[in-house]
VEXPAPA-588517 format. One line per 4 residues: their letters; for each residue x, y, z of N, C-alpha, C. Coordinates in steps of 0.001 Angstrom, whole numbers, plus 524288, in hexadecimal, padded with zeros to 5 digits. Atoms other than C-alpha are relative to their C-alpha. Last residue first. Example, Ala and Ser with C-alpha at 12.3 -4.5 7.8 and 13.67 -1.06 7.14 Angstrom:
SA = 7FCCC,7FB5A,7FFC4,83566,7FBDC,81BE4,7FCFE,80442,802DA  8037A,7FB5A,80000,8300C,7EE6C,81E78,80384,804B0,80000
END
This chain:
DIEL = 80508,7FFDA,7FD33,F725D,EFD1B,E4A37,7FF3D,7FAFA,802FA  8018B,8051B,7FDE5,F8072,EFF35,E45C1,7FB00,800BA,8031D  8037A,7FF6C,7FB7C,F8391,F0AB1,E3CF5,7FE3A,7FAA3,801A7  80286,804B1,7FE04,F8F4C,F0A2D,E33C5,7FCC6,80157,804CA
VVPK = 8006C,8001E,7FA4B,F92D9,F167A,E2C1C,7FD15,7FB0A,80197  803A8,8040C,7FE61,F9792,F16DD,E1E00,8003C,7FF85,805ED  7FE75,8033C,7FB8B,F9DFD,F2352,E1906,7FBB5,7FC18,80172  80241,7FE25,7FB0D,F99C5,F27CB,E0B79,8020C,7FC8D,8046B
EEDR = 8004E,7FA52,80037,FA17A,F26A0,DFEA0,7FDAD,8025A,804F6  8055C,7FE30,800F6,FA5A5,F18D2,E01A8,7FFF5,805F2,7FFEF  80065,7FE07,80554,FB42C,F15AF,E006D,7FA79,801DB,7FE95  7FD1A,7FB0C,8007E,FB5EE,F1483,E0F3B,7FFB3,80249,7FA84
TIVE = 80334,7FC2B,802D1,FAB12,F0A78,E1012,802E3,8051B,7FF14  80206,8022F,804E7,FB347,EFE76,E1377,7FCAA,803D6,7FCED  7FBE3,8018C,803A9,FBBA6,F05D8,E1D46,7FDB1,7FE17,7FAD4  7FD6C,7FB48,801FB,FB082,F0CE7,E241F,80422,7FEA8,7FBE7
LVSR = 8039A,7FD99,803B3,FA8DB,F0047,E2573,80269,804DE,7FD8B  7FFCB,80347,804B3,FB484,EF9C2,E2BEB,7FC89,80252,7FBC1  7FAD2,7FF3C,8025C,FB57B,F0502,E358B,8008E,7FCE2,7FAFA  8000E,7FAE9,80299,FA6CE,F04CA,E3820,8053A,80122,7FD59
MATA = 8033E,8008E,804AE,FA757,EF636,E3AFE,7FFD3,80520,7FCF9  7FCFE,80307,803CE,FB2BD,EF870,E445E,7FCEA,7FF56,7FAED  7FBDA,7FC9A,801FC,FAB4F,F0334,E4B60,8033C,7FD33,7FBDF  80286,7FC33,80374,F9F5A,EFA7B,E4CAC,8040D,803A6,7FD99
IRGH = 80158,802D8,804CA,FA7F3,EEFA9,E5227,7FD6B,803B5,7FC1D  7FB62,8015F,8031A,FAE66,EF8DC,E5BEA,7FEB2,7FD2A,7FAEE  800C8,7FEAC,8057E,FA203,EFF4C,E60D4,8046B,7FE65,7FC65  7FE57,7FA99,800F0,FA66D,EFF36,E6F29,7FFA6,80180,7FA3B
KGVV = 7FEA0,7FD51,7FB32,FA4B2,EF06B,E6F2C,8025F,80552,7FEAF  7FB35,8017D,7FD51,F9EA1,EEC40,E626B,80100,8033F,804D9  7FD96,7FB26,7FE38,F948B,EF2ED,E59CC,8052E,7FED0,802B2  7FE5D,7FD09,80495,F9117,EE69E,E5243,802CB,8050A,80191
RGTD = 7FBF0,802F2,802B7,F90B1,EDDB6,E5E22,80224,80313,7FB59  7FB1D,7FF9C,7FD0D,F8940,EE7D5,E65F7,8047D,7FD2E,7FD6B  7FDE1,7FAC0,800B6,F7EBE,EE8C8,E5B86,8053F,800A0,802C6  7FADC,8002B,80286,F7CBD,EDA14,E5B61,8028A,80556,7FF5C
EQAV = 7FC55,802C7,7FC94,F7173,ED961,E6520,8058E,80011,7FDD6  7FEE7,7FCBB,7FB76,F69FF,EE3D7,E5D7E,8040A,7FD72,8039C  803A4,8011A,7FBBF,F6AFA,EDBE8,E5103,801AA,8031D,804CB  7FF55,8053D,7FDDD,F7351,EE2AD,E46C7,7FBDB,7FF31,8042E
QLKL = 803D8,80185,7FC17,F718C,EEE71,E3DEE,80109,7FA61,80198  7FF78,8056F,7FE63,F7CB4,EF4D7,E369B,7FC0E,7FEFC,8044A  802B0,80158,7FB26,F7A0A,F017C,E2F53,80079,7FA25,800FA  8008E,805AB,80007,F83E4,F0636,E2545,7FD9C,7FE92,80539
ITTR = 80061,80285,7FAEA,F8200,F14D2,E23B4,7FF25,7FA30,7FF28  802CE,804E3,8009C,F86F4,F1B80,E1772,8000C,7FD60,80550  7FDD0,804CD,7FDC8,F8ACC,F299D,E18D8,7FCBB,7FB4F,7FE70  7FA5A,7FF9A,7FF4B,F891A,F36F9,E1293,80293,7FB27,8023D
RLDK = 7FD7C,7FC4F,8038D,F7B74,F367E,E0C9E,805F6,7FFE6,8007B  80170,7FA98,7FEEB,F76CC,F2A4F,E137F,8030E,80382,7FC54  7FCFE,7FBD7,80282,F772F,F1C52,E0F09,7FDBB,80551,80155  80360,7FB69,8007E,F71EA,F122B,E188E,80364,8045E,7FDC8
TYVR = 7FD8D,7FAF6,80112,F782F,F04E0,E175F,7FBDF,8043C,7FF7E  80211,7FD37,8048B,F73B3,EF81F,E1D56,80256,80573,7FFBE  7FCCD,7FB81,8016D,F7922,EEDC5,E2643,7FD79,80286,7FB41  801D3,7FD1C,8049A,F70AB,EE3E9,E2D62,803A5,804A5,7FF24
VQEP = 7FC93,7FBAA,80198,F7562,ED997,E36F2,7FDE5,80260,7FAF4  80297,7FB04,7FF04,F6A01,ED17A,E3C24,80368,804B7,7FEA4  8044B,7FF5F,803B7,F6E98,EC4AC,E35FD,7FD2C,80530,800BE  7FE3F,7FDA3,804EE,F7B87,EC611,E3D36,7FBA1,800DE,7FC07
QEVL = 80456,800A7,803A6,F7518,EC3BD,E4A81,8015D,80280,7FABF  80273,80512,7FEF8,F802B,EC186,E543C,7FBA3,7FED1,7FC15  804F0,8005C,7FD26,F8821,ECCCB,E4EC4,7FE2C,7FA62,800CB  7FFC5,7FE86,7FA80,F9663,ECECE,E4B3A,7FB28,7FE90,8032B
SQAI = 7FBFD,80316,7FD61,F9823,EC7F9,E3E24,80005,800F1,805E2  801F2,8055B,7FF94,F8B42,ECD6C,E3932,803E0,7FC70,802C5  80426,80030,7FC0A,F901D,EDB28,E3C59,7FDF4,7FA70,800BB  7FDA0,7FF32,7FADF,F9CD6,ED967,E34CF,7FBE7,7FF71,80448
YSIL = 7FCC6,8048E,7FEC7,F95EC,ED39F,E28FD,80268,80072,80579  8038A,8045D,7FEE7,F8B79,EDE3C,E28E6,8030D,7FB22,8019B  80244,7FEED,7FADE,F95BE,EE8F0,E29E1,7FC4D,7FB9C,80190  7FBF2,80081,7FC0D,F9D38,EE2E7,E1E7F,7FDD2,800DA,8057B
EEAQ = 7FEA2,8057E,7FF64,F913C,EE0DA,E15FE,80404,7FF34,80450  8045A,802A1,7FD63,F8C4E,EEEA6,E183D,80146,7FA47,80106  80009,7FE32,7FA94,F99A9,EF459,E14CC,7FBAA,7FD54,8031B  7FB98,8028B,7FD61,F9AA3,EEC32,E085E,8001C,8017A,805CA
SM = 7FACF,7FDEE,80114,F8D3D,EF0C2,E0427,8042B,7FD0B,80312  7FD7D,7FE66,7FB27,F8107,EE875,E046B,8058E,801C8,7FEBB
END
């Protein structure tokens, strides 16, 4: 598991009611890398946050820790 995957997983597990259902995996595409975060359906709101603020904060942190990567890393929440 990469550093980015571990960080997003840690943050998500800290926020949700069902941390055992948090899944993070990477999908490499030609020009980007997609980090997919899956949580229980009931916990989606906790991860996204009011007006998307938590998701935005997670994406900002992800951008900082992956700035030296050759491809941009995008966070998708399912």
